[in-house]
BAFI-3210 file (N, C-alpha, C; in Angstrom, 3 decimals, decimal comma, padded with zeros to 6 digits):
// residues 214
n [1|2|3|4|5|6|7|8|9|10|11|12|13|14|15|16|17|18|19|20|21|22|23|24|25|26|27|28|29|30|31|32|33|34|35|36|37|38|39|40|41|42|43|44|45|46|47|48|49|50|51|52|53|54|55|56|57|58|59|60|61|62|63|64|65|66|67|68|69|70|71|72|73|74|75|76|77|78|79|80|81|82|83|84|85|86|87|88|89|90|91|92|93|94|95|96|97|98|99|100|101|102|103|104|105|106|107|108|109|110|111|112|113|114|115|116|117|118|119|120|121|122|123|124|125|126|127|128|129|130|131|132|133|134|135|136|137|138|139|140|141|142|143|144|145|146|147|148|149|150|151|152|153|154|155|156|157|158|159|160|161|162|163|164|165|166|167|168|169|170|171|172|173|174|175|176|177|178|179|180|181|182|183|184|185|186|187|188|189|190|191|192|193|194|195|196|197|198|199|200|201|202|203|204|205|206|207|208|209|210|211|212|213|214]
n.u [-015,431|-018,119|-018,711|-020,256|-019,753|-017,019|-016,994|-018,382|-016,484|-014,719|-012,935|-011,837|-013,311|-011,587|-009,558|-006,875|-006,899|-008,047|-006,122|-003,921|-004,868|-005,091|-002,424|-001,116|-002,592|-001,767|000,807|001,307|000,845|-002,298|-002,548|-000,913|-002,055|-004,762|-004,243|-003,036|-005,179|-006,939|-005,439|-005,616|-008,380|-008,674|-007,054|-008,346|-010,880|-010,144|-009,134|-011,480|-013,074|-011,707|-011,976|-010,079|-008,457|-007,717|-006,149|-007,763|-006,956|-004,160|-003,604|-004,640|-002,974|-000,490|-001,019|-001,461|001,066|002,726|003,877|005,078|007,759|008,422|008,071|008,994|010,266|012,079|014,091|016,821|017,492|019,178|018,257|016,189|013,073|010,900|011,761|012,144|009,444|008,476|009,907|008,906|006,196|006,366|007,477|005,427|003,335|004,259|003,574|001,001|000,682|000,962|001,649|004,879|004,974|002,916|003,891|006,062|004,779|003,505|005,775|007,103|005,145|005,080|007,782|008,139|006,439|006,987|008,100|007,325|006,186|006,988|005,536|002,907|003,040|003,217|002,148|-001,381|-001,884|000,439|000,482|-001,896|-001,493|000,473|-000,979|-003,082|-001,669|-000,611|-002,946|-003,906|-001,865|-000,868|-003,055|-003,392|-005,394|-007,700|-010,137|-011,273|-012,761|-015,971|-017,789|-019,258|-017,920|-015,403|-016,177|-017,234|-015,001|-013,329|-014,940|-014,971|-012,247|-010,742|-009,337|-006,880|-006,770|-004,772|-003,418|-001,717|000,639|001,225|001,780|004,035|005,784|005,873|007,117|009,580|010,654|010,916|012,929|015,090|017,369|018,618|019,492|020,756|019,281|017,227|017,875|017,191|014,461|011,396|011,617|013,722|012,869|011,339|013,228|014,763|012,869|012,325|014,797|017,147|019,851|020,243|021,705|021,219|021,919|023,698|023,432|024,841|027,173|028,165|028,712|030,650|032,586|033,525|035,846|036,545|038,551|038,247]
n.v [-023,013|-025,046|-028,568|-028,812|-026,404|-026,658|-028,882|-027,829|-026,141|-027,957|-029,099|-031,946|-033,800|-035,245|-037,201|-036,726|-034,240|-032,603|-032,715|-031,663|-029,065|-028,096|-028,219|-026,397|-024,117|-023,595|-022,913|-021,008|-017,520|-015,676|-014,538|-016,141|-018,658|-018,342|-017,619|-020,001|-021,792|-020,668|-021,017|-023,792|-023,953|-022,483|-024,071|-026,603|-025,962|-025,240|-027,680|-029,243|-027,861|-028,332|-031,002|-032,681|-035,426|-035,743|-036,053|-034,845|-034,707|-034,858|-032,579|-030,621|-030,899|-030,236|-027,576|-026,425|-026,655|-025,236|-022,710|-022,827|-022,768|-020,122|-019,251|-018,339|-020,505|-021,426|-019,581|-019,753|-021,422|-022,467|-023,520|-023,481|-021,889|-023,237|-025,864|-026,389|-026,367|-028,494|-030,654|-030,607|-031,183|-033,773|-035,191|-034,870|-036,308|-038,925|-040,365|-041,057|-043,185|-042,749|-043,441|-043,945|-042,893|-040,987|-039,335|-038,281|-036,862|-034,802|-033,611|-032,698|-030,934|-028,855|-028,051|-027,106|-024,981|-022,302|-022,280|-021,685|-023,094|-025,683|-027,296|-027,583|-029,666|-031,934|-034,260|-033,970|-032,778|-031,369|-029,548|-028,165|-026,992|-025,076|-023,534|-022,627|-021,107|-019,128|-017,840|-016,784|-015,089|-013,579|-013,186|-014,711|-016,162|-015,092|-014,170|-016,522|-017,527|-017,255|-014,379|-015,207|-017,541|-016,516|-014,816|-016,644|-018,141|-016,185|-015,295|-017,516|-017,829|-015,221|-012,503|-010,613|-007,090|-005,080|-007,259|-007,756|-006,257|-007,428|-010,139|-009,906|-008,871|-011,093|-012,981|-011,693|-011,530|-014,212|-014,958|-013,216|-013,801|-015,715|-015,074|-016,139|-018,339|-017,572|-017,474|-018,304|-018,399|-016,444|-015,281|-013,619|-011,179|-010,217|-009,702|-007,779|-005,760|-005,078|-004,595|-002,325|-002,784|-005,307|-007,675|-009,181|-012,492|-012,889|-014,921|-014,983|-013,639|-015,444|-017,635|-016,512|-015,890|-018,266|-020,987|-022,260|-022,366|-020,129]
n.w [-000,300|-001,494|-002,253|-004,617|-005,950|-006,426|-008,142|-010,306|-011,358|-012,211|-010,445|-008,921|-006,243|-003,947|-001,666|-002,217|-003,670|-001,743|000,270|-001,068|-001,541|001,106|001,948|000,193|000,719|003,298|002,844|000,823|-000,108|-000,165|-002,682|-004,387|-003,956|-004,829|-007,459|-008,392|-008,198|-010,036|-012,337|-012,658|-013,226|-015,650|-017,278|-017,135|-018,180|-020,749|-021,672|-021,577|-023,413|-025,747|-025,968|-024,851|-023,270|-020,002|-016,753|-014,068|-011,378|-011,490|-013,029|-011,329|-009,072|-010,192|-010,916|-008,395|-007,220|-008,898|-008,502|-006,031|-005,596|-005,466|-002,926|000,510|001,633|-000,182|-000,360|-000,304|-002,311|-005,267|-007,541|-010,516|-009,954|-010,883|-010,987|-008,295|-007,519|-009,059|-007,997|-005,381|-005,795|-006,832|-004,649|-002,786|-003,981|-003,996|-001,699|-002,128|-003,737|-006,461|-009,859|-011,429|-014,005|-013,962|-011,959|-013,311|-015,313|-013,862|-012,761|-015,090|-016,065|-014,143|-014,139|-016,739|-017,119|-017,613|-020,056|-022,988|-026,133|-026,044|-024,077|-025,183|-026,944|-025,526|-022,915|-022,093|-019,533|-019,063|-021,177|-020,626|-018,131|-018,695|-020,493|-018,854|-016,964|-018,604|-019,394|-016,933|-016,021|-018,217|-019,813|-022,095|-024,507|-023,449|-024,618|-025,401|-023,441|-021,949|-020,671|-018,486|-017,677|-016,933|-014,846|-013,004|-012,225|-011,106|-009,067|-007,403|-006,849|-005,962|-007,804|-006,724|-005,822|-007,887|-008,958|-011,119|-010,631|-008,222|-008,795|-010,358|-008,436|-006,727|-008,372|-008,677|-006,016|-005,556|-007,244|-007,245|-005,766|-007,199|-009,890|-012,163|-012,857|-014,440|-017,044|-020,395|-020,216|-020,024|-017,598|-016,990|-017,820|-015,731|-013,678|-014,983|-015,225|-012,576|-011,383|-012,094|-012,297|-013,095|-015,263|-018,287|-019,520|-022,412|-025,064|-027,446|-026,782|-024,945|-026,616|-028,376|-026,552|-025,601|-024,791|-027,072|-030,004|-032,742]
ca.u [-016,313|-018,689|-018,372|-020,929|-019,036|-015,758|-017,272|-018,764|-015,248|-013,913|-012,003|-012,338|-013,393|-010,937|-008,633|-005,667|-007,061|-008,275|-004,831|-003,117|-005,406|-004,725|-000,975|-000,767|-003,249|-000,950|002,171|001,389|000,019|-003,601|-002,375|-000,408|-003,021|-005,886|-003,698|-002,845|-006,499|-007,471|-004,672|-006,264|-009,699|-008,496|-006,518|-009,380|-011,904|-009,568|-009,108|-012,847|-013,546|-011,012|-012,219|-008,859|-008,579|-006,661|-006,427|-007,947|-006,165|-002,779|-003,576|-004,864|-001,756|000,525|-001,387|-001,263|002,491|003,572|004,592|005,530|009,176|008,577|007,816|010,164|010,933|013,121|014,846|018,253|017,660|019,827|017,606|015,063|011,938|010,009|012,289|011,781|008,030|008,321|010,407|007,983|004,980|006,689|007,624|004,100|002,507|004,792|002,895|-000,367|000,695|000,892|002,603|006,063|004,637|002,138|004,815|006,868|003,902|003,356|007,089|007,316|004,179|005,527|009,110|008,130|005,301|007,436|008,863|006,366|006,670|007,259|004,471|001,705|003,235|003,440|000,921|-002,397|-001,736|001,569|000,018|-002,978|-000,952|001,113|-002,050|-003,783|-000,799|-000,551|-004,214|-004,089|-000,839|-000,694|-004,302|-003,393|-006,639|-008,748|-011,409|-011,824|-013,649|-017,114|-017,843|-019,783|-016,852|-014,396|-016,760|-017,394|-013,686|-012,832|-015,776|-014,521|-010,851|-010,638|-008,124|-006,648|-006,514|-003,394|-002,811|-000,626|001,848|001,498|002,398|005,402|006,561|006,074|008,156|010,864|011,165|011,243|014,046|016,156|018,569|019,168|019,239|021,278|018,309|016,210|018,373|016,494|013,008|011,035|011,735|014,685|012,127|010,909|014,371|015,124|011,832|012,371|016,147|017,859|021,240|020,276|022,270|020,811|022,951|023,606|023,934|025,844|028,424|028,634|029,303|031,854|033,594|033,866|037,247|036,807|039,212|037,553]
ca.v [-023,427|-026,364|-029,572|-028,516|-025,320|-027,208|-029,744|-026,958|-025,615|-029,078|-029,568|-033,201|-033,868|-036,482|-036,983|-036,123|-032,816|-031,889|-032,607|-030,704|-027,734|-027,692|-028,010|-025,155|-023,022|-023,318|-022,610|-019,853|-016,336|-015,710|-014,206|-017,297|-019,750|-018,049|-017,699|-021,413|-022,394|-020,170|-021,672|-025,083|-023,754|-022,116|-025,232|-027,635|-025,479|-025,335|-029,094|-029,693|-027,226|-028,958|-032,435|-033,382|-036,378|-035,456|-036,447|-033,598|-034,709|-034,522|-031,180|-029,795|-030,936|-029,449|-026,163|-025,990|-026,611|-024,669|-021,516|-022,957|-022,424|-018,681|-018,943|-018,103|-021,774|-021,662|-018,337|-020,056|-022,359|-021,997|-024,161|-022,731|-022,031|-024,241|-027,176|-026,539|-026,731|-029,831|-031,604|-030,630|-031,893|-035,197|-035,751|-034,898|-037,341|-040,269|-041,059|-041,366|-044,322|-042,304|-044,177|-043,196|-042,145|-039,804|-038,450|-037,581|-035,900|-033,638|-032,942|-031,971|-029,841|-027,746|-027,601|-026,477|-024,070|-020,999|-022,528|-021,848|-023,668|-027,098|-028,028|-027,869|-030,886|-033,015|-034,786|-032,930|-032,058|-030,454|-028,482|-027,386|-026,151|-023,917|-022,724|-021,965|-020,082|-018,033|-017,114|-016,023|-014,059|-012,708|-013,039|-015,441|-016,905|-014,436|-014,096|-017,854|-017,805|-016,344|-013,520|-016,013|-018,428|-015,725|-014,327|-017,770|-018,498|-015,094|-015,279|-018,617|-017,602|-013,797|-011,897|-009,507|-005,763|-004,902|-008,580|-007,717|-005,824|-008,383|-011,373|-009,536|-008,802|-012,462|-013,553|-011,039|-011,939|-015,626|-015,232|-012,216|-014,368|-016,718|-014,478|-016,971|-019,372|-017,026|-017,565|-019,256|-018,247|-015,025|-014,811|-012,527|-009,930|-009,758|-009,111|-006,549|-004,767|-004,678|-004,245|-001,683|-003,245|-006,680|-007,836|-010,431|-013,299|-012,805|-016,191|-014,744|-013,325|-016,698|-018,420|-015,858|-015,850|-019,616|-021,354|-022,886|-021,478|-019,925]
ca.w [-001,384|-001,262|-003,267|-005,888|-006,616|-006,915|-009,291|-011,419|-011,927|-012,686|-009,423|-008,363|-004,784|-003,521|-000,561|-002,758|-003,964|-000,480|000,954|-001,836|-001,264|002,466|001,999|-000,502|001,449|004,480|002,426|-000,068|000,128|-000,839|-004,097|-005,123|-003,880|-005,736|-008,821|-008,741|-008,404|-011,318|-013,399|-012,900|-013,853|-017,067|-017,972|-017,245|-019,112|-022,088|-022,026|-021,850|-024,645|-026,879|-025,962|-024,467|-022,166|-019,030|-015,377|-013,325|-010,138|-011,839|-013,437|-010,141|-008,264|-010,885|-010,804|-007,021|-006,885|-009,953|-008,042|-004,648|-005,573|-005,246|-001,515|001,354|001,931|-001,181|-000,519|-000,452|-003,410|-006,485|-008,672|-011,071|-009,054|-011,466|-010,593|-006,881|-007,475|-009,635|-007,004|-004,247|-006,219|-006,950|-003,302|-002,167|-004,604|-003,799|-000,595|-002,543|-004,642|-007,854|-010,687|-011,855|-015,214|-013,573|-011,238|-014,307|-015,987|-012,987|-012,690|-016,347|-016,167|-013,308|-014,551|-018,061|-017,314|-018,107|-021,280|-024,082|-027,372|-025,838|-023,361|-025,971|-027,716|-024,575|-022,321|-021,919|-018,266|-019,227|-022,068|-020,023|-017,062|-019,318|-021,052|-017,758|-016,384|-019,559|-019,325|-015,697|-015,850|-019,388|-020,555|-023,367|-024,668|-022,648|-025,344|-025,646|-022,319|-021,898|-019,488|-017,379|-017,212|-016,219|-013,592|-012,078|-011,691|-010,258|-007,866|-006,546|-006,463|-006,302|-008,360|-005,801|-006,376|-008,367|-009,116|-012,098|-009,935|-007,159|-009,293|-010,749|-007,193|-006,241|-009,228|-008,389|-004,704|-005,612|-008,151|-007,198|-005,158|-008,134|-011,211|-013,251|-013,219|-015,342|-018,420|-021,252|-020,071|-019,971|-016,220|-016,884|-018,008|-014,405|-012,989|-015,694|-014,930|-011,174|-010,948|-013,207|-012,336|-013,590|-016,600|-018,930|-020,164|-023,875|-025,562|-028,491|-026,090|-024,367|-027,704|-028,875|-025,490|-025,127|-024,928|-028,373|-030,975|-034,001]
c.u [-016,879|-018,364|-019,006|-020,196|-017,712|-015,972|-017,647|-017,528|-014,298|-012,935|-012,550|-012,319|-012,841|-010,009|-007,365|-005,843|-007,332|-006,963|-003,908|-003,562|-004,968|-003,238|-000,589|-001,384|-002,415|000,441|002,283|000,538|-001,327|-003,436|-001,913|-001,385|-004,178|-005,434|-003,580|-004,169|-007,109|-006,739|-005,264|-007,570|-009,562|-007,989|-007,569|-010,469|-011,409|-009,552|-010,484|-013,375|-012,945|-011,238|-010,996|-009,140|-007,406|-007,114|-006,563|-007,167|-004,716|-002,660|-003,738|-003,609|-000,656|000,240|-001,114|000,218|003,313|004,343|005,103|007,013|009,455|008,460|009,110|010,927|012,119|014,021|016,356|018,523|018,349|019,319|016,612|013,859|010,948|010,457|012,011|010,327|007,782|008,779|009,446|006,711|005,225|006,803|006,274|003,284|002,987|004,039|001,457|-000,421|000,570|001,976|003,776|005,778|003,871|002,980|005,629|006,038|003,759|004,669|007,324|006,391|004,645|006,846|009,091|007,094|005,707|008,233|007,906|007,010|006,982|006,077|003,277|001,821|003,447|002,112|-000,077|-002,232|-000,610|001,150|-000,989|-002,496|-000,316|000,073|-002,776|-002,972|-000,711|-001,812|-004,273|-003,087|-000,834|-001,963|-004,306|-004,646|-007,819|-010,109|-011,991|-012,743|-014,803|-017,022|-018,290|-018,714|-015,813|-014,925|-016,880|-016,057|-013,183|-013,680|-015,306|-013,119|-010,493|-009,275|-007,893|-006,465|-005,030|-002,679|-001,615|000,690|002,238|002,196|003,814|006,298|006,861|007,153|009,530|011,456|011,537|012,466|015,234|017,454|019,226|018,970|019,705|020,256|017,253|016,636|017,603|014,986|012,692|011,139|012,745|014,023|011,703|012,060|014,800|014,145|011,981|013,738|016,944|019,314|021,365|020,813|021,867|022,032|022,698|024,243|024,987|027,196|029,013|029,334|030,646|032,971|033,995|035,351|037,582|037,504|038,364|036,079]
c.v [-024,801|-027,291|-029,272|-027,436|-025,818|-028,043|-028,925|-026,413|-026,718|-029,632|-030,843|-033,178|-035,217|-036,164|-036,301|-034,633|-032,011|-031,688|-031,621|-029,279|-027,243|-027,385|-026,678|-023,952|-022,605|-022,808|-021,300|-018,684|-016,509|-015,471|-015,419|-018,464|-019,528|-018,127|-019,153|-022,110|-021,940|-020,810|-023,037|-024,899|-023,418|-023,318|-026,301|-027,225|-025,580|-026,782|-029,628|-029,122|-027,899|-030,467|-033,252|-034,319|-036,154|-035,891|-035,180|-033,556|-034,333|-033,053|-030,263|-029,754|-030,099|-027,956|-025,631|-025,802|-025,746|-023,429|-021,632|-022,630|-020,952|-018,308|-018,862|-019,377|-022,023|-020,433|-018,554|-021,000|-021,696|-022,751|-023,196|-022,938|-023,068|-025,654|-027,429|-026,994|-028,134|-030,901|-031,736|-031,398|-033,388|-035,848|-035,868|-036,076|-038,759|-041,048|-041,434|-042,503|-043,958|-043,020|-043,296|-042,360|-040,874|-038,815|-037,627|-036,551|-034,632|-032,877|-032,101|-030,771|-028,629|-027,180|-026,802|-025,377|-022,659|-021,135|-022,754|-022,430|-025,140|-027,815|-028,413|-029,132|-032,111|-033,509|-033,665|-032,121|-031,022|-029,256|-027,574|-026,534|-024,901|-022,979|-021,949|-020,861|-018,870|-017,194|-016,228|-014,895|-013,068|-012,516|-013,746|-016,318|-016,309|-014,486|-015,456|-018,302|-016,806|-015,476|-014,318|-016,945|-017,661|-015,253|-015,439|-018,129|-017,425|-014,952|-016,344|-018,359|-016,168|-013,390|-010,609|-008,181|-005,645|-006,246|-008,537|-007,323|-006,841|-009,636|-011,087|-009,460|-010,199|-013,155|-012,995|-011,530|-013,418|-015,942|-014,296|-012,757|-015,427|-016,245|-015,336|-018,006|-018,872|-017,112|-018,633|-019,245|-016,759|-014,471|-013,687|-011,177|-009,345|-009,067|-007,813|-005,430|-004,206|-004,164|-003,647|-002,132|-004,666|-006,721|-009,201|-011,170|-013,278|-014,061|-016,014|-014,413|-014,575|-017,551|-017,832|-015,840|-017,204|-019,919|-022,016|-021,916|-021,347|-020,153]
c.w [-001,061|-002,436|-004,611|-006,662|-007,194|-008,164|-010,520|-012,125|-012,365|-011,675|-008,800|-006,838|-004,339|-002,353|-001,046|-002,972|-002,697|000,268|000,247|-001,522|000,107|002,569|001,366|000,198|002,651|004,127|001,660|000,419|-000,558|-002,329|-004,884|-005,088|-004,847|-007,192|-009,259|-009,001|-009,724|-012,492|-013,709|-013,664|-015,327|-017,857|-018,188|-018,230|-020,549|-022,560|-022,367|-023,156|-025,875|-026,942|-025,614|-023,291|-021,219|-017,646|-014,536|-012,017|-010,409|-012,231|-012,231|-009,270|-008,894|-010,760|-009,402|-006,685|-007,830|-009,520|-006,613|-004,512|-005,378|-003,772|-000,721|001,682|001,007|-001,366|-000,619|-001,625|-004,594|-007,720|-009,305|-010,161|-009,565|-011,074|-009,115|-006,753|-007,991|-008,648|-005,826|-004,591|-006,284|-005,579|-002,607|-002,687|-004,325|-002,730|-000,942|-003,556|-006,102|-008,663|-011,095|-013,097|-014,880|-012,771|-012,234|-015,063|-015,146|-012,892|-013,940|-016,473|-015,380|-013,816|-015,844|-018,221|-017,729|-019,395|-022,445|-025,326|-027,271|-025,179|-024,214|-026,810|-026,821|-024,008|-022,040|-020,636|-018,337|-020,077|-021,386|-018,855|-017,650|-019,907|-019,961|-017,126|-017,303|-019,560|-018,088|-015,539|-017,002|-020,209|-021,893|-023,443|-023,916|-023,341|-025,703|-024,508|-022,336|-020,658|-018,272|-016,809|-016,410|-014,870|-012,556|-011,430|-010,726|-008,991|-006,888|-005,996|-006,857|-006,854|-007,570|-006,533|-006,730|-008,496|-010,060|-011,424|-008,866|-007,645|-009,797|-009,519|-006,652|-007,059|-008,836|-007,073|-004,686|-006,450|-007,994|-006,601|-006,055|-009,574|-012,375|-013,715|-014,186|-016,808|-019,194|-021,104|-020,111|-018,551|-016,073|-017,151|-016,664|-013,684|-013,658|-015,388|-013,522|-010,726|-012,099|-013,332|-012,892|-015,012|-017,156|-019,463|-021,669|-024,461|-026,648|-027,865|-025,457|-025,429|-028,140|-027,826|-024,968|-025,393|-026,269|-029,309|-032,244|-033,976]
res [m|n|t|d|e|l|c|t|l|g|i|p|d|s|k|l|t|r|d|v|t|q|f|i|r|d|t|e|s|d|l|l|f|h|h|s|a|r|v|f|c|w|g|a|m|t|g|n|r|k|g|m|i|f|d|p|e|l|l|y|t|a|a|m|f|h|d|i|g|l|t|a|h|y|e|k|s|q|l|r|f|e|v|d|g|a|n|a|a|r|e|f|l|k|s|y|g|v|t|n|n|d|l|q|i|v|w|n|a|v|a|l|h|t|t|p|g|i|p|e|f|m|d|p|e|i|a|l|l|q|s|g|a|g|m|d|v|a|g|r|g|y|d|r|f|t|d|e|e|r|q|a|v|v|k|a|f|p|r|e|n|h|f|k|e|g|i|i|d|a|f|y|h|g|m|k|h|r|p|h|t|t|f|g|t|f|n|d|d|v|l|a|f|k|d|p|k|f|q|r|i|d|m|c|s|v|i|l|g|s|r|w|p|g]
***
């Protein structure tokens, strides 16, 4: 894509964003890279429509890194994949002189993007990443975008054939080796869908089976 096209979609043209793009392009599959770019676009468009003040570089970095924890590099990790992504984003940004406050914003945005009900009350970048991810994966807010807006984003960052099945597979392969990390999010739905032997953690059973008497 050329600079004009990037600017039209709200992606800032800076050394940071170019470096982020190259790093993620070299690390993720086409499906995850295109998904991450679309997540930024939906988030930025939502922020602009609502008149929110946000840092597009921070939002773009968070969007690019939000699913890196699903890649093969983390196949032995026992952290939540969102935490892997948050840590990776923070380490990447440190060499660019980003302030500690902004590092924390990006970390929180990535770490909380699968935890609805909280991000929308936090910094705009955190709220918008979760909103963008929800739009691209689950179609939340689909009708708030015009046909022209949706077509422009998908033209720039194609939505692969059978994306729905593909993103579920990506989630599954990124989490199947650490099923305990899905507790407390909707990620356990993915494992339950893909693996009939998967057993969800039941919080009521945990409470009733604790060592506390009575």
